[in-house]
C-alpha atoms as a printed R data frame, in Angstrom:
    type eleno elety resid chain resno       x      y       z
1   ATOM     1    CA   MET     A     1   0.000  0.000   0.000
2   ATOM     2    CA   LEU     A     2   2.804  2.377   0.852
3   ATOM     3    CA   ILE     A     3   4.349  1.918  -2.592
4   ATOM     4    CA   LEU     A     4   0.989  2.646  -4.227
5   ATOM     5    CA   GLU     A     5   0.594  5.790  -2.144
6   ATOM     6    CA   VAL     A     6   4.062  6.967  -3.113
7   ATOM     7    CA   ILE     A     7   3.314  6.330  -6.798
8   ATOM     8    CA   PHE     A     8  -0.013  8.150  -6.529
9   ATOM     9    CA   TRP     A     9   1.243 11.251  -4.747
10  ATOM    10    CA   LEU     A    10   4.416 11.565  -6.816
11  ATOM    11    CA   SER     A    11   2.332 11.316  -9.991
12  ATOM    12    CA   VAL     A    12  -0.149 13.910  -8.734
13  ATOM    13    CA   ALA     A    13   2.704 16.179  -7.627
14  ATOM    14    CA   ALA     A    14   4.309 15.946 -11.064
15  ATOM    15    CA   CYS     A    15   1.061 16.954 -12.817
16  ATOM    16    CA   VAL     A    16   0.450 19.803 -10.379
17  ATOM    17    CA   TYR     A    17   4.014 21.038 -10.795
18  ATOM    18    CA   VAL     A    18   3.809 21.095 -14.596
19  ATOM    19    CA   TYR     A    19   0.685 23.258 -14.756
20  ATOM    20    CA   PHE     A    20   0.801 25.208 -11.476
21  ATOM    21    CA   GLY     A    21   4.064 24.764  -9.612
22  ATOM    22    CA   TYR     A    22   6.286 25.731 -12.534
23  ATOM    23    CA   PRO     A    23   4.483 29.048 -13.198
24  ATOM    24    CA   LEU     A    24   4.670 29.806  -9.465
25  ATOM    25    CA   LEU     A    25   8.404 29.099  -9.547
26  ATOM    26    CA   LEU     A    26   8.777 31.539 -12.450
27  ATOM    27    CA   LEU     A    27   6.703 34.175 -10.647
28  ATOM    28    CA   ALA     A    28   8.949 33.889  -7.602
29  ATOM    29    CA   ALA     A    29  12.139 33.996  -9.678
30  ATOM    30    CA   GLY     A    30  10.841 37.006 -11.608
31  ATOM    31    CA   ALA     A    31  10.059 38.852  -8.382
32  ATOM    32    CA   LEU     A    32  13.448 38.102  -6.824
33  ATOM    33    CA   ARG     A    33  15.648 38.563  -9.892
34  ATOM    34    CA   PRO     A    34  13.826 40.149 -12.843
35  ATOM    35    CA   ARG     A    35  15.577 40.610 -16.189
36  ATOM    36    CA   PRO     A    36  13.568 43.221 -18.073
37  ATOM    37    CA   VAL     A    37  14.038 43.624 -21.811
38  ATOM    38    CA   ARG     A    38  15.167 47.106 -22.847
39  ATOM    39    CA   LYS     A    39  12.962 47.739 -25.879
40  ATOM    40    CA   ALA     A    40  13.298 50.664 -28.283
41  ATOM    41    CA   ALA     A    41  12.737 51.529 -31.935
42  ATOM    42    CA   TYR     A    42  15.091 49.348 -33.975
43  ATOM    43    CA   GLU     A    43  15.157 49.204 -37.777
44  ATOM    44    CA   PRO     A    44  17.860 46.892 -39.162
45  ATOM    45    CA   SER     A    45  17.832 45.288 -42.586
46  ATOM    46    CA   VAL     A    46  15.418 42.357 -42.412
47  ATOM    47    CA   SER     A    47  14.981 39.158 -44.400
48  ATOM    48    CA   VAL     A    48  11.528 37.598 -44.060
49  ATOM    49    CA   VAL     A    49  11.736 33.894 -44.893
50  ATOM    50    CA   ILE     A    50   8.632 31.909 -45.841
51  ATOM    51    CA   ALA     A    51   8.871 28.173 -46.464
52  ATOM    52    CA   ALA     A    52   6.102 26.979 -48.775
53  ATOM    53    CA   HIS     A    53   4.926 23.686 -50.184
54  ATOM    54    CA   ASN     A    54   1.879 23.803 -52.473
55  ATOM    55    CA   GLU     A    55   0.477 27.043 -51.047
56  ATOM    56    CA   GLU     A    56  -1.099 28.353 -54.263
57  ATOM    57    CA   ARG     A    57  -4.373 29.275 -52.570
58  ATOM    58    CA   GLN     A    58  -2.822 31.639 -50.054
59  ATOM    59    CA   ILE     A    59   0.733 32.575 -50.994
60  ATOM    60    CA   ALA     A    60  -0.360 35.723 -52.858
61  ATOM    61    CA   ALA     A    61  -2.300 36.952 -49.829
62  ATOM    62    CA   LYS     A    62   0.688 36.125 -47.626
63  ATOM    63    CA   LEU     A    63   3.013 38.186 -49.793
64  ATOM    64    CA   GLU     A    64   0.563 41.090 -49.962
65  ATOM    65    CA   ASN     A    65   0.297 41.004 -46.179
66  ATOM    66    CA   THR     A    66   4.087 40.908 -45.750
67  ATOM    67    CA   LEU     A    67   4.789 43.727 -48.211
68  ATOM    68    CA   ALA     A    68   2.139 45.892 -46.545
69  ATOM    69    CA   LEU     A    69   3.832 45.732 -43.127
70  ATOM    70    CA   ASP     A    70   4.718 49.047 -41.517
71  ATOM    71    CA   TYR     A    71   8.437 48.863 -42.205
72  ATOM    72    CA   PRO     A    72  10.798 50.713 -44.590
73  ATOM    73    CA   ARG     A    73  10.607 48.847 -47.883
74  ATOM    74    CA   GLU     A    74  14.288 49.469 -48.657
75  ATOM    75    CA   LEU     A    75  15.217 47.525 -45.509
76  ATOM    76    CA   LEU     A    76  12.905 44.599 -46.238
77  ATOM    77    CA   GLU     A    77  13.743 41.460 -48.192
78  ATOM    78    CA   VAL     A    78  11.246 38.611 -48.639
79  ATOM    79    CA   ILE     A    79  12.444 35.117 -49.570
80  ATOM    80    CA   VAL     A    80  10.005 32.333 -50.430
81  ATOM    81    CA   ALA     A    81  11.643 28.916 -50.291
82  ATOM    82    CA   SER     A    82   9.440 26.628 -52.378
83  ATOM    83    CA   ASP     A    83  10.008 23.111 -51.100
84  ATOM    84    CA   GLY     A    84   9.254 21.101 -54.221
85  ATOM    85    CA   SER     A    85   5.874 22.732 -54.865
86  ATOM    86    CA   THR     A    86   3.956 20.972 -57.635
87  ATOM    87    CA   ASP     A    87   1.091 23.469 -57.908
88  ATOM    88    CA   SER     A    88   1.272 27.101 -59.076
89  ATOM    89    CA   THR     A    89   2.982 28.432 -55.930
90  ATOM    90    CA   GLU     A    90   6.203 29.289 -57.738
91  ATOM    91    CA   GLU     A    91   4.427 30.976 -60.643
92  ATOM    92    CA   ILE     A    92   2.494 33.177 -58.213
93  ATOM    93    CA   VAL     A    93   5.604 34.139 -56.248
94  ATOM    94    CA   ALA     A    94   7.447 34.948 -59.485
95  ATOM    95    CA   ARG     A    95   4.920 37.722 -60.158
96  ATOM    96    CA   TYR     A    96   6.192 39.539 -57.079
97  ATOM    97    CA   GLU     A    97   9.872 39.333 -57.983
98  ATOM    98    CA   GLY     A    98  11.345 42.757 -58.477
99  ATOM    99    CA   GLY     A    99   9.214 44.153 -55.694
100 ATOM   100    CA   GLY     A   100  11.449 42.959 -52.892
101 ATOM   101    CA   VAL     A   101  10.449 39.293 -53.183
102 ATOM   102    CA   LYS     A   102  12.858 36.520 -54.111
103 ATOM   103    CA   LEU     A   103  11.826 33.018 -55.165
104 ATOM   104    CA   LEU     A   104  14.042 30.117 -54.174
105 ATOM   105    CA   PRO     A   105  12.759 27.025 -56.031
106 ATOM   106    CA   LEU     A   106  14.002 23.816 -54.451
107 ATOM   107    CA   ALA     A   107  13.658 20.098 -55.003
108 ATOM   108    CA   ARG     A   108  11.635 18.421 -52.251
109 ATOM   109    CA   CYS     A   109  13.933 18.416 -49.230
110 ATOM   110    CA   GLY     A   110  11.792 19.142 -46.153
111 ATOM   111    CA   LYS     A   111  11.049 22.380 -44.360
112 ATOM   112    CA   MET     A   112  14.232 22.419 -42.285
113 ATOM   113    CA   ARG     A   113  16.565 22.191 -45.244
114 ATOM   114    CA   ALA     A   114  14.459 24.682 -47.194
115 ATOM   115    CA   LEU     A   115  14.898 27.186 -44.361
116 ATOM   116    CA   ASN     A   116  18.641 26.476 -44.217
117 ATOM   117    CA   GLN     A   117  19.055 27.304 -47.888
118 ATOM   118    CA   ALA     A   118  16.872 30.410 -47.690
119 ATOM   119    CA   VAL     A   119  18.690 31.836 -44.669
120 ATOM   120    CA   ALA     A   120  22.047 31.141 -46.344
121 ATOM   121    CA   ARG     A   121  20.951 33.551 -49.094
122 ATOM   122    CA   ALA     A   122  19.437 36.141 -46.746
123 ATOM   123    CA   ALA     A   123  21.043 39.586 -46.737
124 ATOM   124    CA   GLY     A   124  19.307 41.044 -43.688
125 ATOM   125    CA   GLY     A   125  20.945 41.517 -40.316
126 ATOM   126    CA   VAL     A   126  17.848 39.994 -38.734
127 ATOM   127    CA   VAL     A   127  16.002 36.984 -40.131
128 ATOM   128    CA   VAL     A   128  12.243 36.718 -39.571
129 ATOM   129    CA   LEU     A   129  10.627 33.315 -40.116
130 ATOM   130    CA   THR     A   130   6.884 33.077 -40.595
131 ATOM   131    CA   ASP     A   131   4.346 30.495 -41.733
132 ATOM   132    CA   ALA     A   132   2.653 30.751 -45.117
133 ATOM   133    CA   ASN     A   133  -0.789 30.819 -43.502
134 ATOM   134    CA   ALA     A   134   0.041 33.426 -40.841
135 ATOM   135    CA   GLU     A   135  -1.407 36.930 -41.201
136 ATOM   136    CA   LEU     A   136   0.723 39.571 -39.466
137 ATOM   137    CA   GLU     A   137  -0.669 42.745 -37.973
138 ATOM   138    CA   PRO     A   138   0.634 45.895 -39.756
139 ATOM   139    CA   GLY     A   139   2.938 46.816 -36.869
140 ATOM   140    CA   ALA     A   140   3.997 43.265 -36.042
141 ATOM   141    CA   LEU     A   141   7.445 43.527 -37.596
142 ATOM   142    CA   LYS     A   142   8.411 46.707 -35.745
143 ATOM   143    CA   GLU     A   143   7.172 45.220 -32.483
144 ATOM   144    CA   LEU     A   144   9.057 41.975 -33.150
145 ATOM   145    CA   LEU     A   145  12.294 43.889 -33.718
146 ATOM   146    CA   SER     A   146  12.060 46.304 -30.777
147 ATOM   147    CA   PRO     A   147  13.578 43.855 -28.208
148 ATOM   148    CA   PHE     A   148  16.715 43.610 -30.386
149 ATOM   149    CA   ALA     A   149  17.615 47.085 -29.113
150 ATOM   150    CA   ASP     A   150  18.739 45.125 -26.047
151 ATOM   151    CA   ALA     A   151  22.158 43.693 -26.948
152 ATOM   152    CA   SER     A   152  21.549 40.599 -24.811
153 ATOM   153    CA   VAL     A   153  18.604 39.552 -26.978
154 ATOM   154    CA   GLY     A   154  19.385 37.190 -29.835
155 ATOM   155    CA   GLY     A   155  15.904 35.990 -30.746
156 ATOM   156    CA   VAL     A   156  12.304 37.108 -30.367
157 ATOM   157    CA   CYS     A   157   9.167 34.983 -30.368
158 ATOM   158    CA   GLY     A   158   5.996 36.681 -31.612
159 ATOM   159    CA   ASN     A   159   2.442 36.317 -30.371
160 ATOM   160    CA   GLN     A   160   0.470 33.786 -32.384
161 ATOM   161    CA   LYS     A   161  -3.266 34.203 -31.986
162 ATOM   162    CA   TYR     A   162  -6.034 31.986 -33.290
163 ATOM   163    CA   ARG     A   163  -8.974 33.427 -35.109
164 ATOM   164    CA   ARG     A   164 -12.404 32.829 -33.676
165 ATOM   165    CA   ALA     A   165 -13.530 29.243 -34.163
166 ATOM   166    CA   GLY     A   166 -15.867 28.747 -37.080
167 ATOM   167    CA   ALA     A   167 -17.886 25.715 -38.108
168 ATOM   168    CA   GLY     A   168 -15.509 23.095 -36.717
169 ATOM   169    CA   ASP     A   169 -15.747 21.199 -33.440
170 ATOM   170    CA   SER     A   170 -14.739 22.281 -29.933
171 ATOM   171    CA   ALA     A   171 -11.029 21.569 -30.541
172 ATOM   172    CA   GLY     A   172 -10.710 25.238 -31.514
173 ATOM   173    CA   GLU     A   173 -11.864 26.447 -28.105
174 ATOM   174    CA   GLY     A   174  -9.554 23.973 -26.409
175 ATOM   175    CA   GLU     A   175  -6.548 25.080 -28.434
176 ATOM   176    CA   ASN     A   176  -7.320 28.736 -27.709
177 ATOM   177    CA   LEU     A   177  -7.476 28.032 -23.981
178 ATOM   178    CA   TYR     A   178  -4.252 26.020 -24.047
179 ATOM   179    CA   TRP     A   179  -2.443 28.612 -26.141
180 ATOM   180    CA   THR     A   180  -3.513 31.449 -23.829
181 ATOM   181    CA   TYR     A   181  -2.008 29.558 -20.900
182 ATOM   182    CA   ASP     A   182   1.171 28.717 -22.805
183 ATOM   183    CA   LYS     A   183   1.775 32.344 -23.805
184 ATOM   184    CA   TRP     A   184   1.370 33.397 -20.177
185 ATOM   185    CA   VAL     A   185   4.124 30.927 -19.285
186 ATOM   186    CA   LYS     A   186   6.289 32.387 -22.078
187 ATOM   187    CA   GLN     A   187   5.873 35.842 -20.548
188 ATOM   188    CA   LEU     A   188   6.937 34.527 -17.141
189 ATOM   189    CA   GLU     A   189   9.975 32.809 -18.664
190 ATOM   190    CA   THR     A   190  10.991 35.998 -20.460
191 ATOM   191    CA   ARG     A   191  10.944 37.928 -17.175
192 ATOM   192    CA   VAL     A   192  13.670 35.689 -15.763
193 ATOM   193    CA   GLY     A   193  15.780 35.280 -18.904
194 ATOM   194    CA   SER     A   194  14.641 33.301 -21.936
195 ATOM   195    CA   THR     A   195  11.529 31.504 -23.058
196 ATOM   196    CA   VAL     A   196  12.069 27.881 -24.081
197 ATOM   197    CA   ALA     A   197  11.377 28.149 -27.815
198 ATOM   198    CA   ALA     A   198   9.570 30.125 -30.491
199 ATOM   199    CA   ASP     A   199   6.546 29.195 -32.561
200 ATOM   200    CA   GLY     A   200   6.838 29.014 -36.340
201 ATOM   201    CA   SER     A   201   4.036 31.492 -36.952
202 ATOM   202    CA   ILE     A   202   6.394 34.438 -36.363
203 ATOM   203    CA   TYR     A   203   9.838 34.671 -34.790
204 ATOM   204    CA   ALA     A   204  13.120 36.429 -35.472
205 ATOM   205    CA   LEU     A   205  16.807 36.049 -34.708
206 ATOM   206    CA   ARG     A   206  20.033 37.823 -35.438
207 ATOM   207    CA   ARG     A   207  21.373 36.448 -38.702
208 ATOM   208    CA   GLU     A   208  24.668 35.266 -37.207
209 ATOM   209    CA   LEU     A   209  22.842 33.190 -34.573
210 ATOM   210    CA   TYR     A   210  21.040 30.988 -37.084
211 ATOM   211    CA   VAL     A   211  22.468 27.468 -36.795
212 ATOM   212    CA   PRO     A   212  21.623 25.217 -39.790
213 ATOM   213    CA   ILE     A   213  19.946 21.990 -38.690
214 ATOM   214    CA   GLU     A   214  20.523 19.054 -41.009
215 ATOM   215    CA   ASP     A   215  18.135 16.607 -39.346
216 ATOM   216    CA   GLY     A   216  14.753 17.372 -40.907
217 ATOM   217    CA   ALA     A   217  12.929 15.180 -38.376
218 ATOM   218    CA   GLN     A   218  13.194 17.931 -35.768
219 ATOM   219    CA   ALA     A   219  10.749 20.787 -35.173
220 ATOM   220    CA   ASP     A   220  12.342 23.599 -37.159
221 ATOM   221    CA   ASP     A   221  11.091 26.481 -35.014
222 ATOM   222    CA   PHE     A   222  12.112 24.745 -31.786
223 ATOM   223    CA   ALA     A   223  15.512 23.554 -33.033
224 ATOM   224    CA   VAL     A   224  16.463 26.915 -34.554
225 ATOM   225    CA   SER     A   225  15.197 29.221 -31.815
226 ATOM   226    CA   ALA     A   226  16.495 27.176 -28.858
227 ATOM   227    CA   ARG     A   227  20.038 27.371 -30.221
228 ATOM   228    CA   VAL     A   228  19.928 31.141 -29.796
229 ATOM   229    CA   VAL     A   229  20.296 30.314 -26.096
230 ATOM   230    CA   THR     A   230  22.339 27.089 -26.078
231 ATOM   231    CA   VAL     A   231  24.809 27.994 -28.843
232 ATOM   232    CA   GLY     A   232  24.534 31.769 -29.205
233 ATOM   233    CA   ARG     A   233  24.453 32.369 -25.439
234 ATOM   234    CA   ALA     A   234  21.869 35.083 -26.022
235 ATOM   235    CA   ARG     A   235  18.322 35.607 -24.770
236 ATOM   236    CA   LEU     A   236  15.226 34.327 -26.556
237 ATOM   237    CA   VAL     A   237  12.312 36.502 -25.470
238 ATOM   238    CA   TYR     A   238   8.567 36.641 -26.042
239 ATOM   239    CA   GLU     A   239   7.034 39.844 -27.480
240 ATOM   240    CA   PRO     A   240   3.225 39.847 -27.091
241 ATOM   241    CA   ALA     A   241   2.793 42.997 -29.212
242 ATOM   242    CA   ALA     A   242   4.124 41.231 -32.340
243 ATOM   243    CA   VAL     A   243   0.863 39.583 -33.366
244 ATOM   244    CA   SER     A   244   0.171 37.033 -36.081
245 ATOM   245    CA   TYR     A   245  -3.100 35.236 -36.750
246 ATOM   246    CA   GLU     A   246  -3.579 31.634 -37.766
247 ATOM   247    CA   PRO     A   247  -6.753 29.600 -38.283
248 ATOM   248    CA   THR     A   248  -8.193 27.806 -35.277
249 ATOM   249    CA   PRO     A   249  -8.103 23.997 -35.636
250 ATOM   250    CA   ALA     A   250 -11.409 22.977 -37.185
251 ATOM   251    CA   LYS     A   251 -11.445 19.248 -36.399
252 ATOM   252    CA   SER     A   252 -10.195 17.345 -33.387
253 ATOM   253    CA   ASP     A   253  -8.920 14.395 -35.465
254 ATOM   254    CA   THR     A   254  -6.794 16.730 -37.590
255 ATOM   255    CA   GLU     A   255  -5.557 18.497 -34.463
256 ATOM   256    CA   PHE     A   256  -4.683 15.171 -32.844
257 ATOM   257    CA   ARG     A   257  -2.543 14.083 -35.807
258 ATOM   258    CA   ARG     A   258  -0.866 17.490 -35.890
259 ATOM   259    CA   LYS     A   259  -0.040 17.344 -32.200
260 ATOM   260    CA   VAL     A   260   1.433 13.849 -32.502
261 ATOM   261    CA   ARG     A   261   3.666 15.031 -35.349
262 ATOM   262    CA   VAL     A   262   4.688 18.253 -33.578
263 ATOM   263    CA   ALA     A   263   5.430 16.476 -30.298
264 ATOM   264    CA   ASN     A   264   7.538 13.856 -32.090
265 ATOM   265    CA   HIS     A   265   9.508 16.639 -33.811
266 ATOM   266    CA   CYS     A   266   9.905 18.641 -30.591
267 ATOM   267    CA   MET     A   267  11.167 15.667 -28.613
268 ATOM   268    CA   ARG     A   268  13.714 14.933 -31.314
269 ATOM   269    CA   ALA     A   269  14.795 18.582 -31.194
270 ATOM   270    CA   ILE     A   270  15.217 18.387 -27.413
271 ATOM   271    CA   LEU     A   271  17.282 15.191 -27.639
272 ATOM   272    CA   ASN     A   272  19.549 16.841 -30.228
273 ATOM   273    CA   LEU     A   273  19.894 20.114 -28.310
274 ATOM   274    CA   GLU     A   274  23.363 19.749 -26.833
275 ATOM   275    CA   GLY     A   275  23.410 21.067 -23.292
276 ATOM   276    CA   GLY     A   276  19.762 22.084 -23.386
277 ATOM   277    CA   LEU     A   277  18.839 19.805 -20.485
278 ATOM   278    CA   ASN     A   278  22.055 20.322 -18.522
279 ATOM   279    CA   PRO     A   279  21.677 23.022 -15.832
280 ATOM   280    CA   PHE     A   280  25.456 23.139 -15.401
281 ATOM   281    CA   ARG     A   281  25.706 24.416 -18.988
282 ATOM   282    CA   THR     A   282  22.559 26.459 -19.512
283 ATOM   283    CA   GLY     A   283  21.429 27.175 -15.945
284 ATOM   284    CA   LEU     A   284  17.800 28.203 -15.513
285 ATOM   285    CA   TYR     A   285  17.094 27.540 -19.189
286 ATOM   286    CA   ALA     A   286  17.634 23.813 -18.587
287 ATOM   287    CA   VAL     A   287  15.145 23.932 -15.683
288 ATOM   288    CA   GLU     A   288  12.664 25.590 -18.054
289 ATOM   289    CA   MET     A   289  13.264 22.919 -20.673
290 ATOM   290    CA   TRP     A   290  12.644 20.111 -18.197
291 ATOM   291    CA   SER     A   291   9.559 21.823 -16.760
292 ATOM   292    CA   HIS     A   292   7.919 23.309 -19.843
293 ATOM   293    CA   LYS     A   293   8.629 20.508 -22.287
294 ATOM   294    CA   VAL     A   294   9.991 17.218 -20.957
295 ATOM   295    CA   MET     A   295   7.743 16.897 -17.920
296 ATOM   296    CA   ARG     A   296   4.734 18.186 -19.848
297 ATOM   297    CA   TYR     A   297   5.181 15.389 -22.365
298 ATOM   298    CA   GLY     A   298   5.266 13.031 -19.377
299 ATOM   299    CA   VAL     A   299   1.870 14.147 -18.037
300 ATOM   300    CA   PRO     A   300  -0.098 11.286 -19.697
301 ATOM   301    CA   LEU     A   301   2.207  8.786 -17.985
302 ATOM   302    CA   PHE     A   302   1.846 10.564 -14.636
303 ATOM   303    CA   ALA     A   303  -1.960 10.735 -15.035
304 ATOM   304    CA   ALA     A   304  -2.193  7.046 -15.946
305 ATOM   305    CA   ALA     A   305  -0.036  6.080 -12.952
306 ATOM   306    CA   ALA     A   306  -2.184  8.200 -10.624
307 ATOM   307    CA   LEU     A   307  -5.390  6.610 -11.909
308 ATOM   308    CA   ALA     A   308  -4.029  3.061 -11.626
309 ATOM   309    CA   ALA     A   309  -2.628  3.568  -8.118
310 ATOM   310    CA   ASP     A   310  -5.783  5.326  -6.912
311 ATOM   311    CA   SER     A   311  -7.956  2.511  -8.272
312 ATOM   312    CA   ALA     A   312  -6.070  0.030  -6.105
313 ATOM   313    CA   LEU     A   313  -6.019  2.290  -3.040
314 ATOM   314    CA   ALA     A   314  -9.753  3.107  -3.237
315 ATOM   315    CA   ALA     A   315 -10.714 -0.453  -2.269
316 ATOM   316    CA   GLY     A   316  -9.612  0.151   1.330
317 ATOM   317    CA   SER     A   317 -10.014  3.898   1.818
318 ATOM   318    CA   TRP     A   318 -12.898  6.346   1.570
319 ATOM   319    CA   PHE     A   319 -10.386  9.152   1.060
320 ATOM   320    CA   TYR     A   320  -8.858  7.533  -2.010
321 ATOM   321    CA   MET     A   321 -12.318  6.516  -3.205
322 ATOM   322    CA   VAL     A   322 -13.371 10.186  -3.246
323 ATOM   323    CA   LEU     A   323 -10.190 11.080  -5.150
324 ATOM   324    CA   LEU     A   324 -10.887  8.275  -7.616
325 ATOM   325    CA   ALA     A   325 -14.456  9.551  -8.091
326 ATOM   326    CA   GLY     A   326 -13.017 12.964  -8.925
327 ATOM   327    CA   GLN     A   327 -10.725 11.474 -11.560
328 ATOM   328    CA   ILE     A   328 -13.550  9.412 -13.046
329 ATOM   329    CA   LEU     A   329 -15.762 12.512 -13.206
330 ATOM   330    CA   PHE     A   330 -13.028 14.445 -15.016
331 ATOM   331    CA   TYR     A   331 -12.581 11.726 -17.649
332 ATOM   332    CA   ALA     A   332 -16.363 11.345 -17.963
333 ATOM   333    CA   LEU     A   333 -16.594 15.063 -18.750
334 ATOM   334    CA   ALA     A   334 -13.809 14.591 -21.312
335 ATOM   335    CA   LEU     A   335 -15.745 11.765 -22.979
336 ATOM   336    CA   ALA     A   336 -18.899 13.888 -22.968
337 ATOM   337    CA   GLY     A   337 -16.902 16.739 -24.479
338 ATOM   338    CA   TYR     A   338 -15.713 14.416 -27.233
339 ATOM   339    CA   ALA     A   339 -19.204 13.085 -27.921
340 ATOM   340    CA   LEU     A   340 -20.671 16.609 -28.017
341 ATOM   341    CA   ARG     A   341 -17.702 18.300 -29.713
342 ATOM   342    CA   ARG     A   342 -19.747 19.356 -32.749
343 ATOM   343    CA   THR     A   343 -22.640 20.796 -30.716
344 ATOM   344    CA   ARG     A   344 -23.181 24.087 -28.886
345 ATOM   345    CA   LEU     A   345 -23.235 22.212 -25.591
346 ATOM   346    CA   GLY     A   346 -19.797 20.810 -26.368
347 ATOM   347    CA   ARG     A   347 -18.421 24.349 -26.535
348 ATOM   348    CA   LEU     A   348 -19.014 24.848 -22.817
349 ATOM   349    CA   LYS     A   349 -15.715 25.070 -20.914
350 ATOM   350    CA   PRO     A   350 -16.550 22.285 -18.404
351 ATOM   351    CA   LEU     A   351 -16.739 19.941 -21.400
352 ATOM   352    CA   TYR     A   352 -14.211 21.185 -23.942
353 ATOM   353    CA   ALA     A   353 -11.435 21.856 -21.399
354 ATOM   354    CA   PRO     A   354 -11.251 18.235 -20.107
355 ATOM   355    CA   PHE     A   355 -11.740 16.940 -23.657
356 ATOM   356    CA   TYR     A   356  -8.874 19.005 -25.042
357 ATOM   357    CA   PHE     A   357  -6.634 18.194 -22.076
358 ATOM   358    CA   CYS     A   358  -7.098 14.490 -22.806
359 ATOM   359    CA   LEU     A   359  -6.696 14.982 -26.558
360 ATOM   360    CA   ALA     A   360  -3.414 16.865 -26.120
361 ATOM   361    CA   ASN     A   361  -1.995 14.392 -23.640
362 ATOM   362    CA   ALA     A   362  -3.088 11.375 -25.662
363 ATOM   363    CA   ALA     A   363  -1.234 12.931 -28.616
364 ATOM   364    CA   ALA     A   364   1.849 13.377 -26.422
365 ATOM   365    CA   LEU     A   365   1.665  9.707 -25.417
366 ATOM   366    CA   PHE     A   366   1.362  8.585 -29.043
367 ATOM   367    CA   ALA     A   367   4.311 10.823 -29.905
368 ATOM   368    CA   VAL     A   368   6.439  9.247 -27.177
369 ATOM   369    CA   LEU     A   369   5.562  5.791 -28.507
370 ATOM   370    CA   SER     A   370   6.315  6.838 -32.092
371 ATOM   371    CA   LEU     A   371   9.678  8.215 -30.965
372 ATOM   372    CA   MET     A   372  10.475  4.949 -29.198
373 ATOM   373    CA   ARG     A   373   9.613  3.067 -32.407
374 ATOM   374    CA   GLY     A   374  12.074  5.262 -34.266
375 ATOM   375    CA   GLU     A   375   9.505  6.959 -36.489
376 ATOM   376    CA   ARG     A   376  10.888  9.969 -38.359
377 ATOM   377    CA   ILE     A   377   9.036 12.568 -40.431
378 ATOM   378    CA   THR     A   378  11.440 14.579 -42.565
379 ATOM   379    CA   VAL     A   379   9.061 16.091 -45.125
380 ATOM   380    CA   TRP     A   380   5.986 18.156 -44.417
381 ATOM   381    CA   GLN     A   381   2.530 18.376 -45.894
382 ATOM   382    CA   PRO     A   382   0.738 21.535 -44.736
383 ATOM   383    CA   GLN     A   383  -2.943 20.955 -44.006
384 ATOM   384    CA   ARG     A   384  -5.092 24.055 -44.426
385 ATOM   385    CA   GLU     A   385  -8.742 24.212 -43.537
386 ATOM   386    CA   ILE     A   386  -9.512 27.453 -45.386
387 ATOM   387    CA   THR     A   387  -6.653 29.076 -47.144
388 ATOM   388    CA   GLN     A   388  -7.019 32.800 -47.600
389 ATOM   389    CA   VAL     A   389  -4.778 34.913 -45.407
390 ATOM   390    CA   GLY     A   390  -6.655 37.922 -44.136
391 ATOM   391    CA   GLY     A   391  -9.989 36.557 -45.262
392 ATOM   392    CA   GLY     A   392 -11.658 35.899 -41.929
393 ATOM   393    CA   ASP     A   393 -11.504 32.500 -40.299
394 ATOM   394    CA   LYS     A   394  -8.916 30.489 -42.184
């Protein structure tokens, strides 16, 4: 019984730490030893890099959005790396050449290698990487660059927002809730030094800090941005005023597959990030990596262990029986949220929050298993629900 109790309480403690204890630790560290970012107007030469594979339905809108940003045109270079596109993506991009846009047609090589080749040709002092389906606010670029006025900053992560959910299921509400929480954690991490990694929707780094990654089975945004800290010994900070919009996930099955793929890529990036998990080399950043990423991917294992141990303990204890009833109620609400995900009732927070929590953690578990099986995904196939940038819900 004692062993079961230890397993139960350690598992519960791990889950509580990941979602509550870690933010409290950051709040305390930020209060005791804050590291504010000294922001100011900063206008270097900039190369905006967009990796694209068969984006014919939205690449024109993406380029129009990028060229309309509030930034001196003479300081702006836009490079579209076409990763073996077989539709009319390259023909559309070619129409914009001469207006500050450069087309880099490539044989199919994967997003990581496409970015490597594009950045190698970039002339800007700062490289901005952004997704083909991300719509940037007019002032997003200036806001993204303002932290670079602080010499300690080597990379900046922008603020990805999701557009209001449309006709899909409740996965959109769940992702919005999760993303709101995750960005809050990024703000707390920035206050004490660096956030763990950027998101591919919009981020920037000093050109000399870009480290080419040859293994295409890693998450490109994670692998590239984290090395600003581990290799460049500079800060990677979050700038909430640099806003980009992406479509809210429309279907939970599509979101599940995406999360499995992303988690697999992120875990590979972590395993290949030399020194990233070693506090003797990267200090607090390693603690952040363990807390924000590694332990979060372990939550489904902790939750399963807690449920199994509590089930055994409940047979001889009213206390553990009440705790077990609470767990069963939570998972029952998750199942109800799944069953009602396409209804108005399913969009109520008491249903979609447990449902999305289980969806995300089930995806993390599948990703761990896929990693253990040695599965590698080196090429990408963007999946777009609706494809017009700037045209409402995408």
